[in-house]
C-alpha positions in Angstrom: 135.9 -56.6 -3.3 136.3 -57.0 0.4 134.1 -56.1 3.3 135.8 -52.8 3.8 135.1 -52.0 0.1 131.4 -52.7 0.6 130.2 -50.9 3.7 126.6 -50.6 2.5 125.7 -54.3 2.8 125.4 -55.9 6.2 127.1 -59.4 5.8 128.0 -59.9 9.4 126.6 -63.3 10.4 124.9 -63.9 13.7 127.2 -65.3 16.4 124.7 -66.1 19.2 123.3 -69.5 19.9 119.6 -68.5 19.7 117.0 -70.8 18.3 116.5 -70.6 14.5 113.8 -68.4 13.0 110.6 -69.9 11.8 110.2 -68.3 8.3 106.7 -68.1 6.9 105.8 -67.7 3.3 103.3 -65.1 2.1 102.0 -64.7 -1.5 99.2 -62.3 -0.7 98.0 -60.0 2.1 95.8 -62.6 3.9 98.6 -65.1 4.1 101.0 -62.3 5.3 98.5 -61.5 8.1 98.1 -65.2 8.9 101.9 -65.3 9.4 101.7 -62.3 11.8 98.8 -64.0 13.6 100.9 -67.1 14.0 103.8 -65.0 15.4 106.3 -66.1 12.9 109.8 -64.9 13.4 110.2 -63.8 9.8 108.0 -63.5 6.7 109.4 -63.8 3.2 107.4 -62.6 0.2 107.8 -61.2 -3.4 106.8 -58.2 -5.4 104.9 -58.0 -8.6 108.1 -58.3 -10.6 111.4 -60.2 -10.2 109.9 -62.9 -7.9 110.5 -66.6 -8.4 106.8 -67.2 -7.6 105.2 -64.9 -10.2 102.1 -67.1 -10.2 101.4 -65.9 -6.6 99.4 -62.7 -6.1 102.4 -60.9 -4.6 102.6 -57.3 -3.4 102.9 -53.7 -4.6 105.4 -51.4 -2.9 102.7 -49.5 -1.1 100.9 -52.6 0.1 104.1 -54.2 1.3 105.3 -51.0 3.1 102.1 -51.0 5.2 102.4 -54.7 5.9 106.0 -54.5 6.8 105.3 -51.6 9.2 102.7 -53.8 10.9 105.1 -56.8 11.1 108.0 -54.7 12.4 105.7 -53.3 15.2 105.5 -56.9 16.4 109.2 -57.7 16.1 108.7 -59.8 12.9 111.3 -59.5 10.2 110.4 -59.2 6.5 112.5 -60.6 3.7 111.8 -59.7 0.1 112.6 -62.2 -2.6 114.0 -60.6 -5.8 115.3 -64.0 -6.9 114.8 -64.2 -10.7 117.2 -63.7 -13.6 117.3 -60.1 -14.6 117.8 -59.4 -18.3 120.0 -56.5 -19.6 117.1 -54.2 -20.5 115.5 -54.7 -17.1 118.4 -53.5 -15.0 117.1 -50.0 -14.9 113.6 -51.1 -13.8 115.1 -53.5 -11.3 117.1 -50.7 -9.8 114.1 -48.4 -9.5 112.1 -51.2 -7.8 115.0 -51.8 -5.4 115.3 -48.1 -4.7 111.6 -47.8 -3.8 111.8 -50.9 -1.7 114.8 -49.5 0.2 113.1 -46.1 0.7 109.6 -47.1 1.6 109.6 -50.7 2.8 112.9 -51.1 4.7 113.1 -54.9 4.4 115.4 -56.7 6.8 116.9 -58.7 4.0 116.8 -59.3 0.2 116.8 -62.8 -1.2 118.6 -62.9 -4.5 119.8 -65.4 -7.1 121.1 -63.0 -9.8 124.3 -61.3 -8.6 123.4 -58.1 -10.5 121.3 -57.3 -7.4 124.4 -57.0 -5.3 125.6 -54.1 -7.6 122.1 -52.6 -7.7 121.9 -52.8 -3.9 125.1 -50.7 -3.6 123.8 -48.2 -6.1 120.7 -47.5 -4.1 122.6 -47.5 -0.8 120.8 -50.6 0.6 122.0 -51.4 4.1 120.1 -54.5 5.0 121.2 -58.1 4.7 121.6 -60.0 1.4 120.5 -63.7 1.4 121.4 -66.0 -1.5 118.5 -68.0 -2.9 118.5 -71.7 -3.3 118.2 -71.0 -7.0 121.9 -70.0 -6.9 122.7 -73.6 -5.9 125.5 -72.9 -3.4 126.3 -76.2 -1.7 130.1 -76.3 -1.7 132.0 -75.4 1.5 134.6 -73.5 -0.5 131.9 -71.4 -2.1 130.7 -70.0 1.3 133.8 -67.9 1.6 133.2 -66.5 -1.9 129.6 -65.6 -0.9 130.8 -63.8 2.2 133.4 -62.0 0.1 130.6 -60.6 -2.1 128.7 -59.3 0.9 126.2 -62.1 1.3 125.2 -62.8 4.9 123.1 -66.0 4.5 122.8 -68.9 2.1 119.6 -70.9 1.5 120.7 -74.5 1.1 119.3 -76.9 -1.6 116.5 -79.1 -0.4 118.3 -82.2 -1.7 120.9 -82.2 1.0 121.0 -84.8 3.8 121.9 -84.0 7.4 125.5 -85.1 7.0 126.0 -82.8 4.1 124.3 -79.9 6.0 126.7 -80.6 8.9 129.7 -80.5 6.6 128.7 -77.1 5.3 127.8 -75.7 8.7 131.1 -76.7 10.3 133.2 -73.5 10.5 130.9 -71.8 8.0 131.8 -68.1 7.7 128.2 -67.1 7.1 124.7 -68.1 8.2 122.7 -70.9 6.7 119.0 -71.4 6.1 117.2 -74.7 5.3 113.8 -75.7 4.1 111.9 -77.8 6.6 108.5 -78.1 4.9 106.7 -77.6 1.6 106.6 -78.5 -2.1 109.6 -80.3 -3.7 110.7 -79.4 -7.2 111.8 -82.5 -9.2 114.8 -80.7 -10.5 117.7 -79.3 -8.5 117.0 -75.6 -7.9 118.5 -73.4 -10.5 119.1 -76.3 -12.8 115.6 -76.6 -14.5 114.8 -75.4 -18.0 111.8 -77.7 -18.5 109.1 -75.1 -18.3 111.0 -72.9 -20.7 111.5 -75.7 -23.2 108.0 -77.1 -23.2 105.8 -74.3 -21.9 107.6 -71.1 -23.1 107.8 -69.8 -19.5 111.0 -69.8 -17.5 111.2 -71.2 -14.0 114.3 -69.1 -13.4 112.1 -66.1 -14.2 109.4 -67.2 -11.8 107.0 -68.4 -14.5 107.2 -72.2 -14.1 104.2 -74.0 -15.5 105.1 -77.1 -13.5 105.7 -79.6 -16.3 107.1 -82.1 -13.8 103.5 -82.4 -12.3 102.0 -83.5 -15.6 101.2 -86.9 -17.0 104.0 -88.6 -19.1 103.8 -91.8 -21.1 106.3 -94.6 -20.8 105.8 -97.9 -22.7 102.1 -97.0 -23.1 101.6 -96.3 -19.4 100.5 -92.7 -18.4 101.7 -91.6 -14.9 103.1 -88.6 -13.1 106.6 -90.0 -13.2 108.2 -86.8 -11.9 105.7 -85.3 -9.5 107.1 -85.3 -6.0 105.5 -85.5 -2.5 106.0 -82.5 -0.2 109.0 -82.2 2.1 108.3 -82.4 5.9 111.1 -82.8 8.3 108.7 -82.5 11.3 110.3 -84.5 14.2 113.6 -84.8 12.4 114.2 -81.1 13.0 115.5 -81.7 16.5 119.1 -82.6 15.4 119.2 -79.3 13.4 119.2 -77.4 16.7 122.7 -78.6 17.5 124.2 -77.6 14.1 126.0 -74.3 14.1 125.1 -71.5 11.7 121.6 -72.7 10.9 119.7 -69.5 11.6 116.3 -70.2 9.9 113.8 -73.0 9.2 112.0 -72.1 6.1 108.5 -73.1 5.1 107.8 -73.2 1.3 104.4 -72.1 0.1 104.1 -68.6 -1.4 101.1 -69.8 -3.4 99.4 -71.3 -0.4 96.5 -69.8 1.6 96.4 -68.4 5.1 95.3 -71.7 6.7 98.4 -73.5 5.5 100.7 -70.6 6.6 99.2 -70.4 10.1 99.2 -74.2 10.8 102.7 -74.9 9.5 104.2 -71.9 11.4 102.6 -72.9 14.6 103.6 -76.6 14.1 107.3 -75.8 13.6 107.3 -73.3 16.5 106.2 -76.1 18.7 108.6 -78.6 17.2 111.5 -76.2 17.8 110.5 -75.2 21.3 109.5 -78.7 22.6 112.9 -80.0 21.6 114.2 -77.8 24.4 111.3 -78.4 26.9 111.1 -82.1 25.9 107.3 -82.1 26.1 106.1 -85.1 24.1 102.4 -83.9 24.2 103.4 -80.7 22.4 105.2 -82.8 19.7 102.0 -84.7 19.1 100.1 -81.5 18.8 102.6 -80.2 16.2 102.2 -83.3 14.1 98.4 -83.0 14.2 98.7 -79.4 13.0 100.8 -80.5 10.1 98.3 -83.1 9.2 95.7 -80.4 9.0 97.8 -78.0 7.0 96.3 -79.1 3.6 99.5 -79.9 1.8 100.4 -83.0 -0.2 101.4 -86.2 1.4 104.9 -85.7 2.8 108.3 -87.3 2.8 111.6 -86.9 4.7 113.3 -87.1 1.2 117.1 -87.5 1.5 117.4 -85.9 4.9 118.5 -89.2 6.6 121.4 -90.6 4.5 120.9 -94.1 6.0 117.2 -94.0 5.0 116.8 -91.9 1.8 113.3 -91.8 0.4 112.4 -91.4 -3.2 109.7 -88.6 -3.2 108.1 -89.8 -6.5 105.2 -92.1 -6.0 103.3 -92.0 -9.3 100.8 -94.7 -8.4 99.5 -92.7 -5.4 97.5 -89.5 -5.2 100.0 -86.6 -4.8 97.9 -83.6 -5.6 98.2 -80.5 -3.4 95.6 -80.4 -0.6 93.9 -83.0 1.6 92.1 -85.8 -0.3 88.5 -85.8 1.0 86.7 -87.8 -1.7 86.3 -88.9 -5.3 83.7 -88.0 -7.9 80.7 -90.4 -8.1 77.4 -90.7 -9.8 76.2 -90.4 -13.4 77.8 -87.9 -15.8 74.8 -85.6 -15.7 74.7 -85.5 -11.9 78.2 -85.9 -10.4 78.7 -85.7 -6.6 81.1 -86.8 -3.9 80.8 -88.0 -0.3 83.1 -86.0 1.9 85.4 -87.8 4.3 85.3 -85.0 6.8 83.2 -82.0 7.7 83.3 -79.0 5.4 82.6 -75.5 6.6 81.7 -72.3 4.8 84.6 -70.8 3.0 86.4 -74.1 2.3 88.0 -74.2 -1.1 88.1 -77.5 -3.0 90.0 -78.5 -6.1 88.3 -81.1 -8.4 90.8 -83.3 -10.3 94.2 -82.2 -11.6 95.0 -79.0 -13.7 95.9 -81.0 -16.8 92.8 -83.2 -16.8 89.4 -82.5 -18.2 86.9 -81.1 -15.8 89.4 -79.6 -13.4 87.8 -76.7 -11.4 87.8 -75.0 -8.0 84.7 -75.1 -5.8 83.9 -72.9 -2.8 81.7 -74.3 0.0 78.8 -72.0 0.9 77.2 -74.0 3.8 78.3 -76.6 6.3 78.4 -80.2 5.1 78.7 -83.0 7.7 81.2 -85.8 7.5 80.0 -88.4 5.0 77.6 -85.8 3.6 76.9 -85.5 -0.2 77.9 -82.5 -2.3 76.6 -82.2 -5.9 78.9 -80.7 -8.5 77.5 -78.3 -11.1 80.2 -79.1 -13.7 80.6 -82.4 -15.5 83.9 -84.0 -14.4 85.5 -87.4 -14.9 84.3 -90.2 -12.7 86.7 -91.1 -9.8 88.4 -87.7 -10.1 90.0 -86.8 -6.7 88.6 -84.0 -4.6 91.1 -82.0 -2.5 90.5 -79.6 0.3 93.1 -76.8 -0.5 92.2 -74.0 1.8 90.0 -73.4 4.9 88.7 -70.3 6.7 87.9 -71.4 10.2 86.3 -68.7 12.4 89.2 -68.3 14.9 91.8 -67.6 12.3 89.4 -65.5 10.2 88.7 -63.4 13.3 92.5 -62.8 13.9 93.1 -61.8 10.3 90.1 -59.4 10.4 91.5 -57.7 13.5 94.9 -57.3 11.8 93.3 -55.9 8.7 91.5 -53.3 10.8 94.9 -52.2 12.3 96.4 -52.2 8.9 93.8 -49.7 7.7 93.4 -47.5 10.7 96.0 -48.3 13.3 99.7 -49.1 13.5 100.3 -49.0 9.8 98.2 -46.0 9.0 100.9 -43.4 8.5 101.8 -44.3 4.9 99.7 -42.7 2.1 98.3 -45.2 -0.5 99.9 -43.6 -3.5 102.5 -44.6 -6.1 105.9 -44.2 -4.5 108.5 -42.7 -6.8 112.2 -43.3 -7.5 114.8 -41.1 -9.2 117.2 -44.0 -9.6 119.6 -43.9 -12.6 121.4 -47.0 -13.5 125.2 -47.0 -13.7 127.0 -49.7 -15.7 130.8 -49.5 -15.4 132.6 -49.3 -18.7 134.9 -52.2 -19.3 137.6 -50.2 -21.1 138.5 -53.4 -22.9 139.6 -53.8 -26.5 137.5 -56.1 -28.7 137.8 -59.7 -27.5 139.3 -62.0 -30.2 140.1 -65.5 -29.2 142.7 -68.1 -30.4 142.3 -71.8 -29.9 144.0 -71.7 -26.4 141.3 -69.4 -25.2 143.6 -66.5 -24.6 142.9 -63.0 -26.1 144.8 -62.5 -29.4 146.5 -59.3 -30.6 144.5 -56.2 -31.2 144.2 -56.7 -35.0 143.5 -60.4 -34.9 140.1 -61.6 -36.1 139.9 -65.2 -35.0 137.4 -66.5 -32.4 137.1 -69.8 -30.6 134.9 -72.7 -31.7 134.8 -75.2 -28.8 133.4 -78.7 -29.1 132.5 -80.4 -25.8 132.5 -84.2 -25.4 131.8 -86.6 -22.6 135.1 -88.3 -23.2 138.5 -86.7 -23.9 139.3 -86.2 -27.6 142.8 -85.6 -29.0 143.4 -82.0 -29.9 143.4 -81.3 -33.7 142.8 -84.9 -34.4 140.8 -85.7 -37.6 137.4 -86.5 -36.3 134.1 -86.6 -38.2 132.3 -85.1 -35.1 134.1 -81.8 -35.5 132.3 -79.2 -37.7 135.7 -77.9 -38.8 139.2 -79.3 -38.4 140.4 -76.1 -36.7 137.9 -76.4 -33.8 139.1 -76.9 -30.3 138.0 -79.7 -28.0 136.8 -79.8 -24.5 135.9 -82.6 -22.1 133.2 -82.7 -19.4 134.9 -83.8 -16.2 133.5 -86.6 -14.1 134.7 -88.4 -11.0 133.9 -91.6 -12.9 136.7 -90.8 -15.4 139.2 -91.7 -12.6 138.1 -95.3 -13.0 138.0 -95.1 -16.8 140.9 -96.1 -19.1 140.5 -92.7 -20.8 141.5 -90.9 -17.6 145.0 -91.3 -19.0 144.0 -88.9 -21.7 143.1 -86.3 -19.1 146.4 -86.7 -17.3 148.2 -86.0 -20.6 146.1 -82.8 -21.1 145.1 -83.9 -24.6 141.8 -82.0 -24.4 142.4 -78.3 -24.4 139.4 -77.4 -22.1 137.9 -79.1 -19.1 134.3 -78.5 -18.1 132.9 -79.0 -14.6 129.4 -80.4 -14.2 126.5 -78.1 -13.1 125.9 -79.9 -9.8 128.6 -81.0 -7.3 127.4 -82.2 -3.9 129.2 -81.5 -0.6 130.5 -85.1 -0.2 132.2 -84.9 -3.6 134.0 -81.6 -3.0 137.3 -83.0 -1.7 137.5 -85.5 -4.7 136.9 -82.6 -7.1 139.6 -80.5 -5.5 142.0 -83.4 -5.9 141.1 -83.9 -9.5 141.5 -80.2 -10.3 144.8 -80.1 -8.5 146.0 -83.1 -10.5 145.0 -81.5 -13.8 146.6 -78.2 -12.9 149.9 -80.0 -12.1 149.6 -81.6 -15.6 149.5 -78.0 -17.0 145.8 -77.9 -17.7 144.9 -74.2 -17.8 141.5 -73.8 -19.5 138.4 -74.6 -17.4 134.7 -73.9 -17.7 132.9 -73.8 -14.3 129.1 -74.4 -14.3 128.5 -72.9 -10.9 130.0 -69.5 -9.9 130.8 -71.1 -6.5 133.1 -73.7 -8.1 135.7 -71.0 -8.2 136.5 -72.0 -4.6 137.7 -75.4 -5.9 140.7 -73.8 -7.7 144.1 -72.8 -6.4 144.5 -69.1 -6.1 148.2 -68.8 -7.0 148.0 -70.3 -10.5 147.5 -68.5 -13.7 144.4 -70.2 -15.0 141.9 -69.3 -17.7 138.5 -69.8 -15.8 135.3 -69.2 -17.6 131.8 -69.1 -16.1 129.8 -71.7 -18.0 126.2 -71.6 -19.4 124.7 -73.3 -16.3 125.8 -70.2 -14.2 122.6 -68.6 -15.7 124.3 -65.3 -16.6 121.9 -62.9 -18.1 123.2 -59.3 -17.8 126.4 -57.2 -17.7 126.3 -56.3 -14.0 126.5 -60.0 -13.1 129.5 -60.2 -15.5 131.1 -57.3 -13.7 130.9 -59.3 -10.5 132.4 -62.4 -12.2 135.4 -60.3 -13.3 135.9 -59.2 -9.7 135.9 -62.8 -8.6 138.7 -63.6 -11.1 136.8 -65.1 -14.1 138.4 -64.6 -17.5 135.2 -65.0 -19.6 131.5 -65.9 -19.4 129.2 -68.1 -21.4 125.6 -66.7 -21.3 122.6 -68.9 -20.4 121.2 -70.3 -23.7 117.7 -69.5 -22.4 117.9 -65.9 -23.4 116.2 -64.2 -26.3 117.8 -62.5 -29.3 117.5 -59.0 -27.9 119.3 -60.0 -24.7 122.1 -61.8 -26.5 122.8 -58.9 -28.7 122.7 -56.1 -26.1 124.9 -57.7 -23.4 128.3 -57.6 -25.2 128.2 -53.8 -25.4 128.6 -53.4 -21.7 130.4 -56.7 -20.9 133.6 -56.5 -18.8 134.6 -60.0 -20.0 134.8 -62.0 -23.3 131.5 -63.7 -24.0 130.6 -67.2 -25.2 127.3 -68.8 -26.3 126.1 -72.3 -26.8 125.6 -72.4 -30.5 124.5 -76.0 -31.0 123.8 -79.1 -29.1 121.6 -80.9 -26.6 120.6 -79.0 -23.6 118.9 -80.7 -20.6 115.3 -80.1 -19.6 116.6 -80.4 -16.0 119.1 -82.0 -13.7 117.8 -83.9 -10.7 119.1 -86.0 -7.8 116.2 -88.5 -8.0 114.5 -90.6 -10.6 111.3 -92.6 -10.8 111.6 -96.4 -10.1 109.1 -96.9 -12.8 111.3 -95.5 -15.6 114.6 -96.6 -17.1 117.4 -94.4 -18.1 118.3 -94.0 -21.8 114.8 -95.1 -22.8 112.2 -92.7 -24.4 109.2 -91.3 -22.6 106.6 -88.9 -24.0 105.4 -85.5 -22.8 101.6 -84.6 -22.8 102.2 -83.1 -26.2 104.0 -86.2 -27.5 107.5 -84.8 -27.4 110.1 -87.4 -26.8 112.7 -87.2 -24.0 115.0 -89.5 -22.1 117.2 -89.5 -19.0 120.8 -90.4 -18.4 123.0 -90.3 -15.3 126.4 -88.7 -14.8 128.0 -89.0 -11.4 125.2 -88.7 -8.8 122.8 -86.8 -11.0 120.1 -87.5 -13.6 119.9 -85.4 -16.8 116.7 -85.3 -18.7 117.1 -84.4 -22.4 114.6 -83.5 -25.2 115.1 -85.1 -28.5 116.0 -81.9 -30.3 119.1 -79.7 -30.2 119.6 -76.0 -29.6 120.8 -74.7 -33.0 121.7 -71.0 -33.5 124.2 -71.7 -36.2 122.5 -69.5 -38.8 123.0 -66.5 -36.4 126.7 -67.1 -35.8 127.8 -64.1 -37.9 125.3 -61.8 -36.2 126.5 -63.0 -32.8 130.2 -62.6 -33.8 129.5 -59.0 -35.0 127.8 -58.3 -31.7 130.9 -59.3 -29.8 130.8 -63.0 -28.9 134.3 -64.7 -29.0 133.5 -68.3 -28.1 131.0 -70.6 -29.8 130.2 -73.8 -28.0 129.1 -77.1 -29.6 127.8 -79.7 -27.2 128.1 -83.3 -28.4 125.9 -85.4 -26.1 125.8 -89.2 -26.6 122.4 -90.2 -27.9 121.0 -93.6 -26.8 120.2 -96.1 -29.6 116.5 -96.0 -28.9 116.4 -92.2 -29.3 116.1 -90.5 -32.7 116.7 -86.8 -32.7 114.0 -84.7 -34.3 114.9 -82.0 -36.8 113.4 -78.7 -35.7 114.6 -75.1 -35.7 116.1 -75.3 -32.2 116.0 -71.6 -31.6 114.5 -71.9 -28.2 113.7 -68.3 -27.0 115.7 -66.5 -29.8 112.6 -65.2 -31.6 110.3 -64.4 -28.6 110.7 -62.6 -25.4 111.8 -64.8 -22.5 109.0 -64.9 -19.9 
């Protein structure tokens, strides 16, 4: 699919050297109006469905249409995030929502992670820009051309990148780039976290994250927040970004934040951007003061400076969201705190942490002077921290009230407040493919063959067809997870001889590693390796175009519907392994419309998440306990930390059902288990028996 094949999506990047946009988050109407009051260049927000921040209030179509009209009247762009995984049975409703969005809201861009939205955007004749969410984890230079080929005009880069990696991607980039400059940090690499789904039953990739990384974990009898990160703030370090080409937007995270945070952070980064040109040091000082008053967590530059990387995990220090203003004192029957700064009517306080007894929110009704006492009506733990999480100062409140008045009666008063309809009808192209039956080489067999492929994945190469107790069946095929470390390992010789039949790329490859990976792949292809599993769609750019290779999209590509699979086929993939996070209904309905052979992870250890950082207070390959006493551990491969639970996915009992539904590849993951870890026997069905939230 080329640009000329796809005229309805505007993927022409900016070519001027204008200053980057300051992008404001908005999770509700008041925060949206605060962003307008701050004169943000763009506002990004989500709807009631298909938003990666479903815990935010979010917007209806009617509400967002009126707000967008008001923003557009002031020259402010509006970007709508439809950036969750879409399940097969949701394609129709996602298309209807996108159709209504296109007709009545007219957003300047869509922010997506699921590639099915590209197909749906064409079906509704959407003509705005398409931006690729950080959840899609595109951080390979060779992947940027693939994104442009699909009609994507901007890529939101991962927060883990340092400035050298950003420069590498920006140099001669064919499309625009967007980076986060401020806001909360997830512990895991975006798009590579299944923790909430495993332990909380709600998927982060579906916008339902319950933030398990913020909870208390136990290691060697010590309870701490071993995975809770500080907030990101690039503040004065943003100046070098102005000289990097293709960076078109500075993004502020915070769609669950209040209007105070939105207004203060937008104003601060406007000043930091503009003073870098005017060189006014007083303005820079003002910006830092605004950020200090924005009511976020304590901040870090994270990995932005490669010569001074900073671990964002500080479990021994307070890292709750908001400004710490005191601690609970007094007897249990009459708790109080002494405020460290003046409190005004409308201030919102959070007492303690969400996972601790006595946690609550308190709204201030009258002015309390600095060092004044405030008595709490609820019994809470002594020394529990008190955080100021939102403030409604008179000046900002007045600006928002004036904008609300215009929203009701003025500039945005032309749209009737009614349900806006859609006559969208979903079209899923028929594959016209015969039933997919696989032989051990991974190639389709003859029309009347009945074999399928059982694939065992190991961390080290295993001789094909060798007698090995780890194989469930002697006819199973073998695969090896690739690693740059294998180059130094004696068993790299096994790879050069192509003893393993399949080679699997890791879920995360950073920009500095890209050249080494291209060389490794080139070497394997020269040695006649043909079967590869890619665990990011954008890893396709690492492979030579003129070779006949059998490239499958792996389970970490987070594939959840047939329209995404249609796009994968256009990119040249030969098959697709669905995300193991899906439920039974999704697994069994996708094959009917799939344009490619399908695989599934049938059994094995699946990570809670993959991260680029790890607590200094933990050791890899040693057990730690979750709040509900589930055991987990971490290990490291290349530059990334993998956190594993002590139980496996196991859908073995449903293999016949899956085979009848149309699956051709069944994957068994053999992860080395540390000596101190004992795997727990449990059903291992994950979301099979309940609807994935």
